[in-house]
N, C-alpha and C positions, 0 to 999 in steps of 0.2 A: 770138598770146598777146597781152593785154592788159595783161601784168603790168609796173609800175613800169617806164615809156617814159621814157628819157632822152635827151636832146637832148646831140650833142656836136660842137662847133666845133674843125675842124682847124683852127690856122691855121700856116703856113709862115713862116719869117722867111726872105725873099730879102733885102732892104735895107730901114734904118732902125727896126730894132726897137728898141723901148724897152729899156737897161739900167735896173739897179735893184741900187744901191750900199748894203750894209749899214750899218744904224747900230745902235749898241747899246739903242737903247732897241725896236726890233722883234724882237730876235733869242733874247728869252728867252718860255718858254711862258708862258703866262696861269692855265696850271692847269685840273682837269676829266679827265674821264676818256678817254682817249686821248689829249690835247690836248698838242701839240706847240710851236711857233711859230705867235702871234699875225698873224697882217697887218698891217700899219701902217694907219693911217687916211690916205686920200691915194692909195693906189698905183691904178694903172690896170686898172679890172675888178676883178669878183671873184675871179679865177682870176690875179692878181697873184701874181709872184712871188715869193716873199721870201726871203734868203737866210740861211743859220746864220753866225752872228760867227766863227765860225774859216776861214769865206771869206774872203779877204782882196783879192780881186780880184773884180770885177763882169764878166758874161758874157751876150753874146749868148745872148735869148729863142728858139733856135733852134726850135724847136717847141714848141707849146701844144697839150695838147687840154683843153676845159673839158668837164665834164660837170654837168648839170643836170636836176631833176627838171621834163620837160614841163611849161610853162603856155601851151599854144598858140604860143607863138612862138621862133624859135633865137635864143641868146644871142648878141650880139655882142662878138667878140674883138676885139683888138688892133686899131685898123682898119689900122696901119701897116707889120700883120704879114700880116693877113688876107688872102690867096689864094686858099683850098680849104674847103670844109666837108665832114663826112661823120657819119654817123646810126647810133648805137650803141644797143644795150638792155641789160638785167639777162641773165645767159647763160640761154639756151635750158633749158629744166624738162624732165627725162624721170620716171616716177615709175612704180615697181614696184610694184603695189598688192596686198598678201596679204591677200583677204577668206576671213574663216572663215563656215563655211557646216555647222556643225557642227547634227545636231538638236536642239536647245537656240535653235536662231535661229526654231523654229516657236511658243515662250512668245510669247503676246501683251503687246501695250503699251497701255498708258492711253487712246490711240486706237480700239483694238480691233481693229487688225490685228497681222500677226504680225513680232518682230523683221527676220526677214530682208524683209521686205515693202517697211518702212521702210528697210532699207539699200540694197534695188532701186531704190526711189525718189531715194534723196538722190544716190546714186552715178551714176545717168541724167542725174538733173537738173545734175551738175556734169559729166560730159561733156556733156552740150550748152549748156551755159554761155557763152556769146559769150568773157567771160572767162577760158575755159579754152582761147583758140585758140591754137594754136600747141604746146600740153603733149603732150610723148609718153607715153603710157600703156601699157603690159606687165599682163596681171590674172592670177594661179593664186587655188588655192581650196584650202581646207585642211578636212578632210582630204580625200586622193583614196583612192581606196577599191578594193580589188582587186575583181577581174572576177565573178561568179560564185560570191559569198561569200553565206549567207543575211542577213537583216537582225539577226535571233535565233536562238538554240542553248539546249539543253535538256543537250546534253550536248558533250563533243569530239569525237564521230563527226558532228555536224552540222557541223561546220568542216572537213570535211578535212584539209587540207594548211596553213592559215590557221587553227589551233586554239593552244591549247586555249580552250574555251569557259570565260568568264568568267562564274563565277556570284556573283552578291553575297551576302556572309556579312557576319555580323555574332558579335561574343561575346554570348553568353549563359548563363545561370546563376540559378539561386534568388534574387530582389531583384534581377534587373537590371532596368532603367526607359528605359535611353537603348543608342541604336544606334549602336556603336561599332563600325565596319567592320574585318574583317581579314582576315588569309590562313592563316590557321596558329595552334593553341594559344597557341605561344607569342606569339602579339600578344593575348592575353587575362589577368583579372585570376585571382588561385587561384579556383578553383571555378567559372572560366568556362569553355566552350566556343565553340570557332566552327564555327559553323552557317550553313545557308542563309539567308538572310532572305525573307522571304513579304510579299506584300500580302494586303491583304482587301477582293476585287471589289465588296463591298456596303458593308462599313464605313467604308470607305477607311483610307489610311494603311497604314504597313508591320508587321511583326510575326514573330514567331520562339517555338518550331520551327514548323516548318508542320506541318498536320496540329491545330492547334491552332483553337479558335473563336474570332473577332472578335467584338466588343461586336452587331451583328445577326444574330450566329446562324451568318455566311457562314465556310467554311473557310480557313485561312491556306494561300495556294498560293503556287511559286514566284515571282520575278520573272523574264522573262524576259533570259538569258544575253547574251552576245554576244562574238562569237569575236575573240580577243586579235590575230591578225593581220590582221584584216578593213582597218584603213586600215594607208595606206602608211607608213613609216616613213623612205625612203630620200631624203636630201634632193636627188638629182640629181631625183626626180618634181617637186620644187617649184620646182628655178631652172629649171625649162622652162614660160615660159609659156602659161596654155589659151589666152589674146589675147595674142599677139606684139607689141610696140612699134610703135604705130605715132599720126600724130598728130592729134588733133584739132584742128578739127571731123570731118574726115575719118572717123577712127577712131571715133567715138560710135556708128555703129549698130552694128557687129560684139560691141564693149565691153556695149552695153545688150541685145542679144541673147544673149550669153553668160551674162548676168545672168538676164535672163529664162529660159534652160533649165536653168540651177542647182535645184536643189532641196537641202535641209539633210537631213543624215544623217550617221552616224557621231560620233566624239568628239573632242578638241582635239590632235592633236598640233602644239602651238606651236614644241616645239625646231625639228625639220627642216623645217619650216614656214618659222620664219623664215631657218634657216642660207641656206635655198634660195634664198630671197629678196634675201639678201643678196650671195650667187654669183652671181645672174643680174644686182643693179646694178651691182655691180661689172663686173663685161663687158661691160656696156652702158657702165658710165665711159669704161673703157681704149676701146673702140668709138670712144669722141666723146668725145675727151678736152676738148671745148669747152662741153661741154654740164655742168649743173645734174644730179645723179643723187641719188636721195631715196626709200628704202623707207615703203610705207605699210602699217601693220600692222589691220586692222580685226576685233578681236575680242568676243565674247560671251561668253566664258568663262577662267577660267586654265587652264595644262595640266594634262590629264588622263593622257597616255600619252606611250608615245617618249621617246629621250633625244638629248639632256638635256631633263630633267624638271624641274628646278628653276627659279626664277627668279632667282638670279642665274647660274647658267650661262646662262639665255637670255640676259641682260643680256650677257652677256660678248661672246656673240655678235654684239649690238648694237653693242658696245661698238670691236668687233673693226673692225665696218664704218667707224664714225666717225673712226676713228684713223688707218683705212687708207692708202696711197696708189693711187689717189685715194680722197680722205673719201666713203664712204656713210650721212648721216644715216639715221636712222628714226623718223618718226612713230608714236604710236601712239593709236587712238580706241577703245574699250570700252562696249560697250552691255549694261547690267546692269539685273536689278529691280533697286528702291528697296532691298531689303535685303540687297544683294550689293555696291551700289555702293561703298560705306565700305571693305569688306574689299579689294577687287580695283584701290581707288585709288592705293595704296601700291605693290601687286605690279608693275602697268601704268605707274606712275613709273618705277619700279626700270628697264621696259624702256627706257622715253624718256630717259633720264636718260642709259642707257649708250650709245644711241643719240643721242645728243649734241644733244636737240629738248628739255630741261628736261625738263615733265611731261607727262603724256596728258591728253588730252580723255576724261574718263567721263561717259556720259551714262547714265541713270537712266531705264528704262518709264515712268516717271510724267510725262515729258515730251513736248514733243514731238520723237519720238527723227524722223524725216525732217530735221527744220527745224534741228534743233541739228547733226547728222551734216554735212549741207550745210552749216553753219557753219563746223563743224571741218573741211573740206575746202577752204575756199575761203580760210583761214586759212594751212591747211598752203603752198596755192600763192602764198600772197606771203611766208611764213616763208621757205619752200625760199629764195629767191631774191634775198632782202631785201637780202643782203650780199656780193653776186658780181657783179662787173662785168667786162662785155667791155673787152678793150684791143682798140679799131678799128686796123684797118694806114694807116699811113700811107700817103699817094699818094704825097707826096716823101722820100724818104731814107729811112734805118732810123731805128727808135727804141730808143733807149740806154738799156738796161733798168735802167743805176745812175744815170740820170737822169731818176727818177719820182716824184713826191711827191703826194700824198692830202690833200686839202684839208675839211674842214667845214664848212659857211655856215649859222648858224643864221637865224630869224626877222630877228632885230635887223641882219643882213649881217656879223657879226663872222664872220673866217674864222680857222679852226686846223688846222695841220698835223698828221696822224695818224703818227707814226714807221713803218717799217718794220721787222719781223722774220723771219726766216729759215725759219718756217713753223709752222704751228698749233699747234707742240709749244714754239715757244718765245716763243707770246704772252704779254704782260704781263696777268696777271690784273685789274691797276687800270686802268695804260692802254690797255690793249689793243693798238693796233696792224693792222697789215695785212700779207700776204704773196702770191706770185705761187703760183699753180697748180703751176706749174714753176720748177723752180728754175732763173734764169738759165745758170748754171755749167754744167746737163746738156740745156738744152732751149730751148725756144722758149716762153715766158708766151703765155696766152690771155686770161687771167683774173686781177683784182688780187679776194681776199677778207678780208674785214673781221675780225678777232681777235673771239672772242665778247663782249667786254666793249663794245669800239666797236663792234659789233653790234645790243647790250641797247640802247646812246646812239640808234643809228641808226633802230631801232623805234620808239622812243618819243618820238621828236619828226619829227611828220611834214612840219614844213616843212623837215625838214635840207637840203642842197642840198651835192651831192658833185663837188668837180672834181680831177679828174685833171692834175696840171702836168708839161709833159716840159720839160727841160731844162736841171734846175740838180740840182747833186749830191743824192742821194736822202737824205733825214734818217732816222737810225734809231734805235730806241729802245735802249739798253746800259744794263745794269742800274738802270731803273726809272728813268732819266734819257733825254732827249729832245735829240740832240746832231747836227751834221753830220757826214756819215760821214766817215771819210777813206779807207775801202777800200770797193770795192764789194757791193751787197746778194749774198747766195747765196752 
């Protein structure tokens, strides 16, 4: 995978390592989001060690790991200490893609093809993009449909064990001019009854009651019904991928073949589909703790069946994944007609917000849907790992996780130390910070993760360089202040 390559130089202090003695001038933070201590001018190298003022004795820089954006060459660590080097990258990325293949995917886009054709094309391009190499992908679709159930029904008898037959019904009475869907008379106004909704075969449009004449003289006939239990609502069905996790580019052929074979049909059981995706992603995260796992929901409609059905409840499912341990964020992409996009945006934003990924990408069908969807997938590929960094294994000795600091260097070369926090829940909303994927008190960390505020800063500064410096006491954020830690993190 060619996402955000990072070069890491590992320098082991065997003899003659430089000492850095703290001075009052370089120990206080210079302000800014996530900023702790500014590196003093003249320190050796961009990864120079800076002591907080409450540390009164200098120490040997026993192990230094510098992480910097790949610029075609390796960074040069302190020449007196450099004896070995290693290479690392951002965390491997695994995506569980839950793709809407409901009947509305057959609707046309401005380009003339269907929504489903645009989704197939964009996802196929993403799978075969060299920039996606190294990503592991698993795919499932929704709805999953019970076998041997008809696509339409006129009565409960047509549905067998998967009824009842859902027939569209509307409130109707003298003076009624609008369609208001209902299930019983109690849903209607005084003087109206809940009757079956019909359609005009020649004149077009909906009508009620059945049997009346339409404008062109054709009779109002029933809409086809839909067997209520035809689409599966059980979470277990959606947590089992149609195409199991496998690594690109080798997995591209199987993923593309699956997309090609899939035909749109059914309604939109978003609730169990997303719940199943979150479960599958969580299981993957437990099995591969050194990977970054995310759910990608691609849909062209709001939920229409199964529970949970309302947006707040489904957003809570996404939130449970994003705040769980291990955390699994949810990215959301919608494809809607121009007249539907404005209504869809806040609803899908709620799902993305719950999933910890900000706002949803909503594409309307007047756009080049294939191009816009592929761009959205490419953005997810970058965002999902932009703020998650692997901790390489030292070839000599063991890493002391109580002596790790993270520095950010901007275009001007000024380095600022980001304070450590004990976990995502402890992230400072203004200063940000960083935390381990595993608390060192309970296990072995493999990844450093930036808090949301710091992550936003990193994503908006393309020139930012990340330095992970080992060897001096971790600087932590406490009560919105950055200070030297007198106790180990975690």
